C-alpha positions in Angstrom: 89.4 11.1 -152.3 92.9 11.3 -150.6 91.8 9.9 -147.3 92.3 6.1 -147.1 89.2 5.0 -145.4 90.0 1.1 -145.8 93.3 1.6 -144.0 91.7 3.5 -141.3 89.2 1.0 -140.7 91.7 -1.7 -140.2 93.9 0.6 -138.0 91.4 2.4 -135.6 92.2 1.5 -132.2 92.0 2.6 -128.5 94.7 5.0 -127.7 97.7 3.0 -126.4 98.6 3.7 -122.8 99.8 0.3 -121.7 103.4 1.7 -121.3 102.1 4.7 -119.3 102.9 4.8 -115.7 99.9 6.7 -114.2 101.6 6.9 -110.7 103.7 9.6 -112.4 100.8 11.9 -111.6 101.0 11.1 -108.1 104.6 12.2 -107.9 104.1 15.1 -110.0 100.4 16.1 -109.9 98.8 18.4 -112.6 97.7 21.9 -111.8 94.1 22.7 -110.8 93.9 24.6 -114.1 94.9 21.5 -116.2 92.4 19.3 -114.1 89.7 21.7 -114.9 90.4 21.6 -118.6 90.7 17.8 -118.6 87.2 17.6 -117.1 86.0 19.6 -119.9 87.8 17.5 -122.5 86.6 14.2 -121.3 83.1 15.6 -121.2 83.4 16.4 -124.9 85.1 13.1 -125.7 82.6 10.8 -124.1 79.6 12.9 -125.5 80.8 11.9 -129.0 78.1 9.2 -129.0 75.3 11.7 -128.5 76.7 13.9 -131.4 76.8 10.6 -133.3 73.0 10.1 -132.4 72.1 13.5 -133.8 74.1 13.0 -137.1 72.4 9.5 -137.8 68.9 11.4 -138.3 70.5 13.4 -141.1 71.3 12.6 -144.8 74.8 11.7 -143.5 73.5 8.3 -142.4 72.7 7.4 -146.1 76.3 7.6 -147.2 78.1 4.3 -146.2 81.5 6.0 -146.6 80.6 8.5 -143.8 79.0 5.9 -141.5 82.0 3.8 -141.7 84.1 6.5 -140.8 81.7 7.8 -138.0 81.7 4.3 -136.5 85.4 4.2 -136.0 85.5 8.0 -134.9 83.1 7.2 -132.2 85.1 4.3 -131.0 88.4 6.1 -130.9 86.8 9.3 -129.2 85.4 6.9 -126.5 88.9 5.8 -125.6 90.1 9.3 -125.6 87.7 9.9 -122.8 88.5 6.8 -121.0 92.3 7.7 -120.6 91.6 11.1 -119.6 89.4 9.8 -116.8 92.2 7.5 -115.7 94.4 10.7 -115.3 91.6 12.3 -113.3 91.0 9.1 -111.3 94.7 9.5 -110.0 94.0 12.9 -108.9 90.9 11.8 -107.0 88.7 13.8 -109.2 85.1 12.7 -110.1 85.2 10.7 -113.4 84.0 7.9 -115.3 80.1 6.8 -115.7 78.8 9.0 -112.8 80.3 12.2 -114.4 79.2 11.2 -117.9 75.6 10.4 -116.7 75.5 13.8 -115.0 76.5 15.6 -118.1 73.9 13.9 -120.3 71.1 14.2 -117.9 72.0 17.9 -117.7 71.0 18.2 -121.3 67.3 18.0 -120.5 64.5 17.6 -122.7 65.8 20.3 -125.2 69.3 18.6 -125.6 68.1 15.1 -125.6 64.9 15.3 -127.5 64.3 18.7 -129.1 67.9 19.0 -130.6 68.0 15.7 -132.5 64.5 16.3 -134.0 65.4 19.9 -135.0 68.5 18.8 -136.8 66.6 16.0 -138.5 63.9 18.4 -139.9 66.5 21.0 -140.8 68.8 18.4 -142.7 65.9 16.9 -144.3 65.0 20.2 -146.0 68.5 20.9 -147.1 69.2 17.4 -148.5 72.4 16.1 -149.7 74.1 19.7 -149.2 73.7 19.3 -145.5 76.6 16.8 -145.5 79.0 19.5 -146.6 78.1 21.5 -143.5 78.2 18.5 -141.4 81.8 17.8 -142.7 83.0 21.2 -142.3 81.7 21.5 -138.7 83.5 18.3 -138.0 86.7 19.7 -139.5 86.5 22.9 -137.3 85.8 20.9 -134.2 88.7 18.6 -134.8 91.1 21.5 -135.7 90.1 23.0 -132.3 90.4 19.9 -130.3 93.8 19.2 -131.6 94.9 22.6 -131.0 93.4 22.6 -127.3 95.4 19.4 -126.5 98.6 21.1 -128.0 98.1 24.1 -125.9 97.5 22.2 -122.7 100.8 20.4 -123.5 102.6 23.6 -124.0 101.1 25.2 -120.8 101.5 22.1 -118.4 104.9 20.9 -119.4 104.3 17.6 -117.8 106.2 14.7 -119.6 103.5 11.8 -118.9 100.5 14.1 -119.9 102.4 15.2 -123.0 102.8 11.6 -124.2 99.2 10.8 -123.5 97.8 13.9 -125.3 100.2 13.5 -128.2 98.8 10.1 -128.9 95.4 11.4 -128.7 96.4 14.1 -131.1 97.7 11.5 -133.5 94.2 10.0 -133.7 92.5 13.3 -133.9 94.7 14.2 -136.9 93.2 11.2 -138.8 89.7 12.3 -137.8 90.6 15.8 -139.1 92.1 14.4 -142.4 88.7 12.7 -143.2 86.4 15.7 -142.3 88.6 18.0 -144.2 89.0 16.0 -147.3 85.2 15.5 -147.5 84.5 19.2 -146.8 86.8 20.4 -149.2 85.4 18.2 -152.1 81.6 18.8 -151.1 82.1 22.5 -150.9 84.1 22.8 -154.0 81.5 21.3 -156.2 78.4 23.1 -154.8 77.8 26.8 -154.4 74.6 26.0 -152.7 76.5 24.0 -149.9 79.0 26.8 -149.7 76.2 29.1 -148.8 74.4 26.8 -146.5 77.7 26.0 -144.7 78.7 29.6 -144.4 75.4 30.7 -143.0 75.4 27.6 -140.4 78.8 28.5 -139.2 78.3 32.1 -138.9 75.0 31.8 -137.0 75.3 28.5 -135.0 78.9 27.3 -134.6 80.2 27.7 -131.0 83.4 26.2 -129.4 83.2 22.5 -129.1 81.7 21.4 -125.7 80.1 24.9 -125.1 76.6 23.5 -125.8 77.0 20.8 -123.1 79.1 22.3 -120.3 78.1 25.3 -118.0 79.2 28.6 -119.6 81.5 29.4 -116.7 83.5 26.2 -117.6 83.7 26.9 -121.3 84.7 30.5 -120.4 87.5 29.2 -118.1 89.0 26.7 -120.5 88.9 29.2 -123.5 90.5 31.8 -121.3 93.2 29.4 -120.0 94.1 27.8 -123.4 93.6 30.6 -125.8 94.2 33.8 -123.8 97.6 35.4 -123.9 100.0 35.7 -127.0 100.3 31.8 -127.5 96.4 31.5 -127.5 96.0 34.3 -129.8 98.3 32.8 -132.4 96.3 29.6 -132.0 93.0 31.3 -132.7 94.4 33.2 -135.7 95.7 29.9 -137.1 92.3 28.2 -136.7 90.5 31.1 -138.4 93.1 31.0 -141.2 92.3 27.3 -141.7 88.6 27.9 -141.9 89.2 30.7 -144.5 91.1 28.3 -146.8 87.8 26.1 -147.2 85.9 26.9 -150.5 83.2 29.8 -149.8 84.2 30.3 -146.3 86.7 33.1 -146.4 86.6 36.1 -144.0 84.3 34.5 -141.4 86.6 35.1 -138.3 84.8 32.2 -137.0 86.9 31.1 -134.0 88.0 34.6 -132.9 84.3 35.9 -132.9 83.2 32.8 -131.0 85.8 32.9 -128.3 85.3 36.6 -127.8 81.7 36.0 -126.9 83.1 34.0 -124.0 85.3 36.8 -122.9 88.6 35.8 -124.3 90.6 38.7 -125.3 91.8 38.0 -129.0 94.1 40.5 -130.8 93.3 41.4 -134.3 95.5 40.1 -136.9 
């Protein structure tokens, strides 16, 4: 495998912001649109521990390589949410533990009880091949998150925000490298895994965060970041990345998903 897990374990860390002057945001505050996107982003990042909860009841938890990665992944994602919360705090936006608690409580019985049980039972039936689906799903979500940060940088043109988000992107790139390496290898060696993954993506994949936030918020963020020519190019790029995974060609996965939220995506 090309991903060096031992190196990653030794170098995983909180995103570095000791040199960031957060008061820059007082002198040059972010737009209302950017703040709304950042709320969505921190909701996703700080919900990672709940995604991890759901994954640890699947065959993935039996693989020590994967659980070692997930431990560090969850650690780094926590700090991504924390630094975004610091940006929101400077703008006097609701942030931190009260916000995260409200997001988790909003999932209700279905999200907090039924979802992990359903995933456990489904994964138990599918067995080892479920891991390929998990790794592919993770790769698509990491691609999407990395692209979303890049698009917000492009739209906002704020030097301090750019520095923070680029540092988050650097860590997301390593997360993506792991997921993609695992996904490619597992899909390449099993036609059954390809079929299961293709079915799961086509039927159930949705933009990251859309299952935990109000639809209006997902619709706003997707339209703000992925609408227009720049956003269209990003959607097409994401679809092309998915197409290159073994057995996943022609899904038009991201473009179909964002259209469902009202984003106007041009056909390639």
